[in-house]
MARKOLVEX-547079 format. One line per 4 residues: for each residue y, x, z of C-alpha. Coordinates in nm, 3 decimals, padded with zeros to 5 digits. Layout:
BEGIN
Y,X,Z; ...
//
This chain:
BEGIN
-04.147,00.607,-04.486; -04.178,00.276,-04.284; -04.222,00.377,-03.928; -04.457,00.272,-03.687
-04.339,00.023,-03.542; -04.165,-00.133,-03.869; -04.520,-00.173,-04.000; -04.616,-00.311,-03.658
-04.325,-00.608,-03.679; -04.440,-00.628,-03.985; -04.814,-00.704,-03.932; -04.741,-00.899,-03.608
-04.424,-01.104,-03.701; -04.440,-01.110,-04.053; -04.129,-00.938,-04.130; -03.926,-00.618,-04.031
-03.568,-00.541,-04.086; -03.473,-00.184,-04.179; -03.101,-00.125,-04.129; -02.929,00.092,-04.395
-03.193,00.108,-04.636; -02.925,00.125,-04.898; -02.600,00.358,-04.856; -02.287,00.230,-04.914
-02.242,00.388,-05.238; -02.572,00.195,-05.356; -02.426,-00.107,-05.242; -02.086,-00.036,-05.398
-02.272,00.025,-05.731; -02.472,-00.297,-05.773; -02.200,-00.449,-05.675; -02.013,-00.372,-05.951
-02.299,-00.441,-06.183; -02.270,-00.801,-06.039; -01.941,-00.868,-06.116; -01.925,-00.704,-06.435
-02.253,-00.942,-06.547; -02.084,-01.227,-06.362; -01.776,-01.155,-06.585; -01.588,-01.455,-06.796
-01.927,-01.686,-06.670; -01.883,-02.040,-06.659; -02.016,-02.406,-06.629; -01.963,-02.451,-07.011
-02.053,-02.073,-07.112; -02.342,-01.883,-06.980; -02.709,-01.760,-07.046; -02.899,-02.020,-06.886
-03.219,-01.814,-06.917; -03.013,-01.509,-06.683; -02.830,-01.700,-06.434; -02.782,-02.009,-06.281
-02.492,-02.180,-06.207; -02.348,-02.365,-05.876; -02.348,-02.757,-05.903; -02.034,-02.978,-05.845
-01.824,-02.798,-06.048; -01.570,-02.868,-06.363; -01.691,-02.729,-06.686; -01.447,-02.453,-06.604
-01.666,-02.339,-06.256; -01.725,-02.000,-06.223; -01.926,-01.983,-05.907; -02.307,-01.821,-05.996
-02.609,-01.924,-05.756; -02.823,-01.694,-05.870; -02.947,-01.418,-06.123; -03.274,-01.455,-06.300
-03.480,-01.094,-06.320; -03.215,-00.822,-06.256; -03.496,-00.572,-06.206; -03.594,-00.660,-06.557
-03.221,-00.677,-06.779; -03.016,-00.418,-06.599; -03.101,-00.047,-06.532; -02.930,-00.025,-06.183
-03.199,-00.296,-06.041; -03.495,-00.194,-06.239; -03.455,00.156,-06.104; -03.397,00.059,-05.754
-03.743,-00.131,-05.850; -03.923,00.133,-05.942; -03.810,00.437,-05.727; -04.040,00.609,-05.484
-03.892,00.505,-05.166; -03.895,00.118,-05.229; -04.327,00.199,-05.389; -04.371,00.462,-05.100
-04.247,00.170,-04.864; -04.452,-00.112,-05.054; -04.784,00.109,-05.044; -04.757,00.146,-04.664
-04.828,-00.262,-04.644; -05.005,-00.349,-04.924; -05.215,-00.064,-05.052; -05.225,00.215,-05.316
-05.183,-00.017,-05.595; -04.894,-00.254,-05.665; -04.794,-00.500,-05.885; -04.400,-00.583,-05.969
-04.384,-00.961,-05.924; -04.005,-01.089,-05.967; -03.626,-01.034,-05.869; -03.354,-01.252,-05.861
-02.988,-01.198,-05.697; -02.912,-01.515,-05.477; -02.529,-01.530,-05.478; -02.370,-01.746,-05.179
-02.052,-01.801,-05.313; -01.838,-01.866,-04.996; -01.783,-02.213,-04.881; -02.042,-02.328,-05.147
-02.325,-02.148,-05.161; -02.619,-02.343,-05.142; -02.858,-02.462,-04.858; -03.224,-02.322,-04.925
-03.487,-02.560,-04.731; -03.750,-02.470,-04.547; -04.058,-02.322,-04.749; -04.312,-02.031,-04.722
-04.305,-01.801,-05.088; -04.677,-01.863,-05.149; -04.692,-02.229,-05.186; -04.493,-02.190,-05.511
-04.752,-01.929,-05.660; -05.101,-01.911,-05.548; -05.255,-01.641,-05.554; -05.619,-01.490,-05.496
-05.524,-01.274,-05.144; -05.206,-01.308,-04.984; -05.087,-00.965,-04.993; -04.743,-01.061,-05.123
-04.402,-00.954,-05.005; -04.025,-01.019,-05.061; -03.806,-00.736,-05.045; -03.425,-00.887,-04.913
-03.158,-00.663,-04.992; -02.860,-00.783,-04.819; -02.562,-00.657,-05.042; -02.300,-00.790,-04.766
-02.311,-00.830,-04.403; -02.505,-01.181,-04.314; -02.405,-01.407,-04.043; -02.498,-01.701,-03.937
-02.127,-01.852,-04.106; -02.273,-01.713,-04.452; -02.574,-01.838,-04.412; -02.812,-01.553,-04.330
-03.186,-01.550,-04.376; -03.394,-01.717,-04.083; -03.764,-01.704,-04.047; -04.052,-01.851,-03.848
-04.217,-01.503,-03.681; -04.550,-01.491,-03.678; -04.650,-01.784,-03.869; -04.723,-01.591,-04.217
-05.114,-01.609,-03.930; -05.079,-01.985,-03.910; -05.214,-02.237,-04.203; -04.972,-02.282,-04.485
-04.755,-02.593,-04.373; -04.777,-02.910,-04.628; -04.493,-02.877,-04.946; -04.605,-03.237,-05.079
-04.525,-03.538,-05.118; -04.653,-03.864,-05.261; -04.878,-03.587,-05.407; -04.664,-03.353,-05.581
-04.498,-03.029,-05.481; -04.123,-03.022,-05.338; -04.046,-02.675,-05.291; -03.979,-02.756,-04.969
-04.194,-02.761,-04.668; -04.246,-03.137,-04.608; -04.397,-03.160,-04.229; -04.193,-03.126,-03.933
-04.055,-02.745,-03.867; -04.026,-02.644,-03.501; -03.678,-02.485,-03.551; -03.664,-02.352,-03.153
-03.912,-02.053,-03.316; -03.643,-01.999,-03.575; -03.530,-01.661,-03.564; -03.194,-01.541,-03.776
-03.180,-01.196,-03.935; -02.809,-01.127,-03.926; -02.743,-00.765,-04.066; -02.510,-00.517,-04.245
-02.523,-00.487,-04.599; -02.746,-00.235,-04.744; -03.013,-00.399,-04.476; -03.360,-00.401,-04.674
-03.616,-00.739,-04.482; -03.973,-00.708,-04.582; -04.108,-01.044,-04.560; -04.455,-01.165,-04.582
-04.536,-01.447,-04.848; -04.689,-01.693,-04.603; -04.326,-01.665,-04.348; -04.187,-02.003,-04.339
-03.791,-01.908,-04.393; -03.444,-02.091,-04.506; -03.070,-01.998,-04.508; -02.793,-02.278,-04.441
-02.536,-02.280,-04.629; -02.207,-02.055,-04.667; -01.947,-02.204,-04.460; -01.757,-01.881,-04.487
-01.448,-01.716,-04.659; -01.723,-01.410,-04.729; -01.977,-01.416,-05.020; -02.317,-01.321,-04.940
-02.514,-01.174,-05.199; -02.905,-01.089,-05.159; -03.121,-00.893,-05.401; -03.469,-01.028,-05.409
-03.745,-00.833,-05.489; -04.124,-00.891,-05.468; -04.428,-00.705,-05.489; -04.796,-00.797,-05.425
-05.137,-00.613,-05.410; -05.272,-00.570,-05.772; -05.593,-00.753,-05.704; -05.405,-01.035,-05.559
-05.384,-01.265,-05.931; -05.225,-01.546,-05.988; -05.389,-01.873,-05.952; -05.356,-02.051,-06.284
-05.060,-02.316,-06.383; -05.016,-02.357,-06.711; -04.643,-02.316,-06.820; -04.520,-02.272,-06.499
-04.784,-01.968,-06.433; -04.663,-01.872,-06.803; -04.316,-01.799,-06.655; -04.381,-01.681,-06.289
-04.561,-01.359,-06.453; -04.286,-01.327,-06.797; -04.176,-01.018,-06.554; -04.463,-00.883,-06.364
-04.560,-00.575,-06.453; -04.825,-00.235,-06.288; -04.586,00.014,-06.095; -04.835,00.228,-05.871
-05.182,00.314,-05.893; -05.443,00.234,-06.079; -05.479,-00.112,-06.254; -05.789,-00.344,-06.092
-06.106,-00.406,-06.256; -06.172,-00.776,-06.050; -05.963,-00.998,-05.865; -06.022,-00.961,-05.476
-06.013,-01.316,-05.271; -05.975,-01.338,-04.911; -05.693,-01.520,-04.694; -05.647,-01.868,-04.599
-05.712,-02.145,-04.851; -05.389,-02.235,-05.030; -05.344,-02.562,-05.208; -05.228,-02.545,-05.581
-04.920,-02.702,-05.590; -04.892,-02.978,-05.870; -04.512,-02.960,-06.022; -04.330,-03.347,-06.054
-04.186,-03.131,-06.360; -04.124,-02.805,-06.492; -03.826,-02.614,-06.314; -03.628,-02.305,-06.335
-03.571,-02.229,-05.983; -03.627,-02.310,-05.609; -03.281,-02.473,-05.633; -03.357,-02.722,-05.879
-03.700,-02.831,-05.726; -03.560,-02.920,-05.385; -03.255,-03.104,-05.510; -03.479,-03.319,-05.680
-03.715,-03.334,-05.349; -03.349,-03.422,-05.209; -03.317,-03.694,-05.466; -03.683,-03.862,-05.450
-03.575,-03.857,-05.053; -03.234,-04.038,-05.086
//
């Protein structure tokens, strides 16, 4: 259960850090599973439906950038996403009727882990209301050197920032971000960060000699329905499932106006879309 202070932090700041949410044995088991999943994968020979490789490697490169939907494909991750401890915390923030939306693991390999530019999650998948959040589990100690999460506290109460250029969604904030407000969230392995879907956030490349693997789960209130965006919605909802309470009989329309993103092309990940955006700027 979340404390009153943690609920207050989430409500007022848009995020809260729960140290030791996972025990060391749980973290070790998840890391062991990740190593098994990634074993023998290379740029030339990997399953693109389940993983994304770091760019800039030759065909024998083995550095994985992202694992897709671990809470669908792998038992231990699925059990965590459905656990009473997890869902009890989500219910405190989102209400009794819950949908699990998606999951991923960002790998951030040492000395190469990709940058994630400033963005707001809800810009990717507009919903009928903003009751949606991400849970980020640090599976390694996260520091400034290895690219810990950075957030703009309390910005979830402000209008959605611009993510467009020339009429197309860029996957990153295109207006000036006041980085003087940025708060780095360094924390030990096993920590969980609960972050509202409207909080601007980013992470720098991993310049250290240590990895920074982060498991990300997303949940939303069951009456927060997706705005239909064609194939992007179909793929984005492929792994969503009702996990607690009663399925709603109607969508709830509330909160700020959320722009409908016009994607320049179909993409699989934030990394891919942000790279397209960087190329268009050069």
